[in-house]
C-alpha positions as CSV (number, residue, x, y, z in Angstrom):
1,M,97.7,143.6,111.5
2,T,97.6,140.1,110.3
3,S,95.4,138.3,108.2
4,T,93.4,136.3,110.6
5,M,92.8,139.6,112.3
6,I,91.6,141.2,108.9
7,L,89.3,138.4,108.5
8,H,87.8,138.8,112.2
9,S,87.4,142.5,111.8
10,I,85.1,142.5,108.7
11,G,83.1,139.4,109.9
12,V,84.4,136.6,108.2
13,P,85.2,133.5,110.5
14,A,88.9,133.0,109.9
15,R,89.8,129.6,109.6
16,P,91.6,127.8,112.7
17,E,95.4,127.5,112.6
18,G,96.8,124.1,111.3
19,D,92.5,123.1,109.8
20,R,93.4,121.3,107.0
21,S,89.5,120.7,106.0
22,H,90.1,122.7,102.8
23,L,92.6,120.3,101.8
24,G,90.4,117.4,102.5
25,R,87.6,118.7,100.5
26,L,89.8,119.3,97.5
27,A,91.8,116.1,97.9
28,V,88.2,114.2,97.8
29,F,87.2,115.9,94.9
30,A,90.8,115.6,92.7
31,L,91.0,112.0,93.9
32,A,87.5,111.2,92.3
33,L,88.7,112.5,89.2
34,A,91.8,110.6,89.3
35,L,89.5,107.6,89.8
36,V,87.4,108.2,87.3
37,A,90.5,108.3,84.5
38,A,92.1,105.3,86.3
39,M,89.1,103.5,85.5
40,A,89.2,104.5,81.7
41,L,92.7,103.5,82.0
42,S,91.7,100.1,83.0
43,V,89.3,99.6,80.6
44,T,91.2,100.4,77.8
45,T,94.8,98.7,78.6
46,G,95.2,95.1,77.7
47,A,97.2,92.5,75.7
48,S,94.4,92.1,73.1
49,G,93.7,94.4,70.9
50,A,90.2,95.2,72.1
51,S,89.5,99.0,71.9
52,A,86.5,100.4,74.1
53,L,86.5,103.1,71.9
54,N,85.5,101.5,68.5
55,L,82.9,99.5,70.6
56,I,81.5,102.7,72.1
57,G,81.8,104.3,68.3
58,A,79.9,100.9,67.1
59,W,77.0,101.0,69.5
60,L,76.4,104.8,69.0
61,G,76.7,104.7,65.2
62,F,79.8,106.9,64.8
63,V,81.9,104.1,63.5
64,P,81.3,101.2,60.6
65,A,80.0,98.2,62.4
66,D,82.6,95.0,61.9
67,D,80.6,91.9,63.1
68,A,83.8,90.1,64.1
69,A,85.8,93.0,65.7
70,L,82.7,94.1,67.7
71,L,82.1,90.7,69.0
72,R,85.9,90.4,70.1
73,D,85.6,93.9,71.5
74,S,82.6,92.8,73.3
75,A,83.7,90.4,74.9
76,V,86.9,91.2,76.0
77,I,85.8,94.4,77.5
78,L,82.6,93.2,78.9
79,N,83.1,90.0,80.3
80,I,87.1,90.7,81.2
81,R,88.2,94.0,81.6
82,M,85.2,95.4,83.0
83,P,84.6,92.7,86.1
84,R,88.5,93.2,86.8
85,M,88.1,97.2,86.7
86,V,85.1,96.8,88.8
87,L,86.8,94.3,91.3
88,G,90.0,96.6,91.5
89,V,87.9,99.7,92.7
90,L,86.0,97.4,95.3
91,I,89.3,95.5,96.9
92,G,91.3,98.9,96.4
93,S,88.8,100.9,98.4
94,G,88.3,98.2,100.7
95,L,92.1,97.1,101.5
96,A,92.8,100.9,101.9
97,V,89.9,101.8,104.2
98,S,90.5,98.5,106.4
99,G,94.1,99.9,107.0
100,L,92.6,103.3,108.0
101,L,90.4,101.7,110.3
102,M,93.0,99.5,111.7
103,Q,95.3,102.7,112.5
104,G,92.6,104.4,114.1
105,L,91.5,101.7,116.1
106,F,95.1,101.0,117.2
107,R,95.8,104.6,117.3
108,N,99.3,104.1,115.5
109,P,100.6,104.1,111.7
110,L,101.9,100.5,111.6
111,A,98.4,98.9,111.6
112,D,97.8,97.1,108.4
113,P,95.8,93.7,107.7
114,G,99.1,92.8,105.9
115,L,101.4,93.2,108.5
116,V,99.9,92.2,111.4
117,G,98.4,89.1,110.4
118,V,94.7,89.7,109.9
119,S,95.3,88.9,105.9
120,S,97.0,85.9,107.0
121,G,93.9,84.4,108.7
122,S,91.6,85.4,105.9
123,A,93.9,83.4,103.3
124,L,93.6,80.9,105.8
125,G,89.9,80.6,105.5
126,A,89.9,80.8,102.1
127,I,92.6,77.9,101.6
128,V,90.4,75.9,103.8
129,I,87.4,76.1,101.2
130,I,89.8,75.7,98.4
131,V,91.6,72.7,99.4
132,L,88.5,70.8,101.6
133,G,85.5,72.6,99.7
134,G,84.7,69.1,97.9
135,T,85.5,66.7,100.4
136,A,85.2,67.5,104.2
137,L,83.3,70.9,103.7
138,A,81.1,69.9,100.8
139,P,77.6,70.4,102.7
140,F,79.3,74.4,103.7
141,T,80.2,74.9,99.9
142,S,77.1,73.5,98.4
143,A,74.7,75.4,101.0
144,L,76.7,78.9,100.3
145,G,77.2,78.2,96.6
146,I,79.6,81.5,95.7
147,W,79.4,82.9,98.9
148,A,81.5,80.2,100.7
149,L,84.8,81.5,99.8
150,P,84.1,85.1,101.2
151,A,82.5,83.6,104.1
152,A,85.3,81.7,105.1
153,A,87.8,84.4,104.6
154,F,85.6,86.6,106.3
155,C,85.2,84.3,109.6
156,G,89.3,83.9,109.6
157,G,90.1,87.5,109.3
158,L,87.9,88.4,112.1
159,V,89.0,85.6,114.6
160,I,92.9,87.1,113.8
161,T,91.5,91.0,114.0
162,T,89.6,90.1,117.4
163,I,92.4,88.2,119.1
164,L,95.1,90.5,118.0
165,Y,93.0,93.3,119.4
166,R,92.7,91.5,122.9
167,V,96.1,90.6,122.9
168,A,97.7,94.0,122.0
169,T,95.1,96.3,124.0
170,R,95.0,96.6,127.9
171,G,93.9,99.5,130.1
172,G,92.2,101.1,126.6
173,Q,96.0,101.6,125.4
174,T,97.6,99.6,122.5
175,A,101.4,99.0,122.8
176,I,102.9,99.1,119.4
177,A,105.3,96.5,120.2
178,T,103.2,94.1,121.2
179,M,100.6,94.6,118.3
180,L,103.4,93.9,116.0
181,L,105.0,91.1,117.8
182,A,101.5,89.4,118.0
183,G,100.5,90.0,114.5
184,I,103.9,88.0,113.7
185,A,102.9,85.0,115.8
186,I,99.2,84.9,114.8
187,G,100.3,85.3,111.2
188,A,102.8,82.7,111.6
189,L,100.7,80.3,113.2
190,A,97.8,80.8,110.5
191,G,100.7,80.3,107.9
192,A,101.8,77.2,109.5
193,F,98.0,75.7,109.1
194,S,97.9,77.1,105.4
195,G,101.3,75.4,104.6
196,L,99.7,72.3,105.9
197,L,96.7,72.7,103.9
198,T,98.8,73.4,101.0
199,Y,101.2,70.1,101.5
200,V,98.1,68.1,101.1
201,A,96.4,69.7,98.0
202,S,95.9,68.4,94.7
203,D,98.3,69.1,91.9
204,N,95.8,71.6,90.5
205,Q,95.1,73.0,93.8
206,L,98.5,73.6,94.4
207,R,98.9,75.6,91.3
208,D,96.1,77.8,91.9
209,L,97.0,78.3,95.1
210,T,100.8,79.5,94.4
211,F,99.2,82.1,91.9
212,W,96.3,83.0,94.3
213,G,98.8,83.6,97.0
214,M,100.7,86.0,95.0
215,G,97.9,88.4,94.6
216,S,96.2,88.9,91.0
217,L,93.0,90.5,89.5
218,A,93.4,88.2,86.8
219,G,90.7,85.9,87.0
220,A,88.2,88.3,87.6
221,N,84.9,87.8,86.4
222,W,81.3,88.9,87.5
223,I,80.5,85.9,89.6
224,K,83.6,87.1,91.8
225,V,82.0,90.6,91.5
226,A,78.7,89.2,93.0
227,A,80.3,87.4,95.6
228,A,82.9,90.1,97.0
229,G,81.1,93.2,96.3
230,P,78.3,93.0,98.3
231,I,80.2,92.5,101.4
232,I,82.7,95.1,100.6
233,I,80.0,97.7,99.9
234,C,78.4,96.9,103.1
235,A,81.8,97.2,105.2
236,L,82.6,100.4,103.2
237,A,79.1,101.6,103.9
238,A,79.5,100.7,107.9
239,A,83.2,102.6,107.9
240,A,81.2,105.8,106.5
241,F,79.8,106.4,110.0
242,L,82.5,106.0,111.9
243,A,84.5,108.7,111.2
244,R,83.5,110.3,114.5
245,G,84.6,107.6,116.4
246,L,87.7,107.6,115.2
247,N,88.2,111.3,115.4
248,A,87.6,110.7,119.1
249,M,89.6,107.3,119.6
250,T,92.4,109.6,118.9
251,L,92.6,111.0,122.3
252,G,92.0,107.6,124.2
253,E,89.0,105.1,124.6
254,A,88.1,107.5,127.8
255,T,88.1,110.4,126.3
256,A,86.0,109.0,123.4
257,S,83.9,107.5,126.1
258,H,83.3,111.1,127.4
259,L,82.4,112.4,124.2
260,G,79.6,110.5,123.5
261,V,81.0,107.5,121.6
262,P,79.8,104.0,122.6
263,V,83.2,102.3,122.8
264,Q,82.8,98.8,122.7
265,R,80.0,98.9,120.2
266,F,82.3,100.9,118.1
267,K,85.0,98.8,118.5
268,R,83.3,95.9,117.2
269,L,81.8,97.6,114.7
270,T,85.3,98.5,113.4
271,I,86.5,95.1,113.9
272,L,83.7,93.4,111.9
273,S,84.3,95.9,109.1
274,V,87.7,95.3,108.7
275,A,87.4,91.4,108.6
276,A,84.6,91.7,106.2
277,A,86.3,94.2,103.5
278,T,89.8,92.4,104.1
279,G,88.3,88.9,103.9
280,A,86.4,89.4,100.7
281,S,89.2,90.9,99.1
282,V,91.6,88.6,100.1
283,A,88.9,85.5,98.8
284,V,88.7,86.8,95.4
285,S,92.0,88.3,94.5
286,G,94.8,86.6,97.3
287,G,97.3,88.4,99.0
288,I,97.7,91.9,98.0
289,G,99.8,94.0,100.1
290,F,100.8,97.5,101.2
291,V,97.4,99.2,100.1
292,G,96.1,99.7,103.3
293,I,99.7,101.2,105.0
294,V,100.8,103.1,101.9
295,V,97.4,104.8,101.1
296,P,96.2,106.3,104.8
297,H,99.8,107.3,105.7
298,L,100.3,109.7,102.3
299,L,96.7,110.9,102.6
300,R,97.2,111.6,106.5
301,L,100.5,113.7,105.7
302,V,98.8,115.4,103.2
303,I,95.4,116.3,104.5
304,G,95.7,115.7,108.2
305,P,93.9,113.4,110.9
306,D,90.1,114.3,110.3
307,H,88.6,110.8,109.4
308,R,85.4,112.7,107.8
309,Y,87.9,113.1,104.7
310,L,90.6,110.6,105.2
311,L,87.5,107.8,104.8
312,P,86.4,108.8,101.5
313,A,89.9,110.2,100.2
314,S,91.4,106.4,101.1
315,A,88.9,104.7,99.5
316,L,89.2,106.9,96.4
317,L,93.0,106.9,96.8
318,G,93.2,102.9,97.2
319,A,90.9,102.0,94.4
320,T,93.3,104.2,92.0
321,F,96.5,103.1,93.3
322,L,95.2,99.4,92.7
323,L,93.9,100.2,89.4
324,L,97.2,102.1,88.1
325,C,99.0,98.9,89.8
326,D,97.3,96.6,87.6
327,A,97.5,98.2,84.5
328,L,101.6,98.1,85.0
329,S,101.2,94.4,85.8
330,R,99.2,93.9,82.7
331,T,101.6,96.1,80.4
332,I,105.3,95.7,82.0
333,V,105.8,91.8,80.7
334,A,103.1,91.7,77.7
335,P,101.6,89.4,76.9
336,A,102.6,88.0,80.1
337,E,101.2,89.4,83.4
338,L,102.8,89.9,86.9
339,P,100.8,89.2,89.7
340,I,99.6,92.6,91.6
341,G,100.9,91.7,94.7
342,I,104.3,91.9,93.2
343,V,103.7,95.4,91.9
344,T,102.2,96.9,95.2
345,A,104.8,95.3,97.3
346,A,107.7,97.0,94.9
347,F,106.0,100.5,95.7
348,G,104.7,99.5,99.7
349,G,108.0,98.2,100.9
350,P,110.3,101.2,100.7
351,F,107.5,103.1,101.6
352,F,107.2,101.3,105.1
353,L,110.6,101.5,105.4
354,W,110.7,105.1,105.1
355,I,107.7,105.3,107.9
356,L,109.9,103.4,110.1
357,L,113.0,105.7,109.7
358,H,111.2,108.9,109.8
359,R,109.3,108.0,112.8
360,R,111.8,105.1,114.7
361,S,111.9,107.4,117.8
362,A,108.4,106.9,118.0
363,F,108.9,103.2,117.8
364,A,112.0,102.5,120.3
365,W,111.1,99.8,123.0
């Protein structure tokens, strides 16, 4: 007698074969703990000698207060490391969930904001504000203030995502070859306009654009958190309501419609969420690639395709992954700092090649 028959005979409902919901719940719990540990590591890691433990001890009265050391530790931790940690959590979650949403919308594992041109569109929007924000677009930037850069990046990402979906999808089916080639073409076109703006940029703007394009959290502050945070949080909150639709979309748009999913409204909300999260992330951190493809694909291998668990797990693992990469970028060449985009590419590039080699028969055309 099998274990399933035994459970059924005593009145205990047996778990269907292939059901990995228990793994999903366990993964979400474990990843939440891992994120807490990564956040603690981010706050306590840096080139300076600032100690979070000494600061907390002085606040609680357990450690004798040294006014000079306390002032230094407070400035470094509260004004540099804390906003950097918060921004890393927001950006990591936003990029990972954006990748998951695109993979669910296009129904293939290669969809990622960085690979199919969405990040390039967001970058173009941000570069327009950086280069022209003080001249031709001065009324726009002065009217929006700190929101000008995220808003422009959001608009750029939204336009590219919409064009990509319309080009790659026909009859409810998305062709992987069309999507990749369209993404390359659209990304190249956005890159051409970005290059033109870079060419006319001033020396100071050119230096900022060079390091910004590599991706970094080095310039994190509470102003950037206030500018990008609400947009990313709203996108993540909207994505939380898309799990059922994403599960239905894996069976095709026609089937999803028969299951009660308002497909057109669902697609619009998904595209808006991807554009908002990617645009806001790119605006404040620059180009950080591969988070959106590595994190969802890795989780899908472990906990299965159920988006009820993939969405929170992707947000948690994306934040943890980016914080760990950021900690590595700060320490590997200390006291200097590597752009975090280099670190994520070092991990994500080989993983992407592994996906291609592992599934190359599915991608043949």
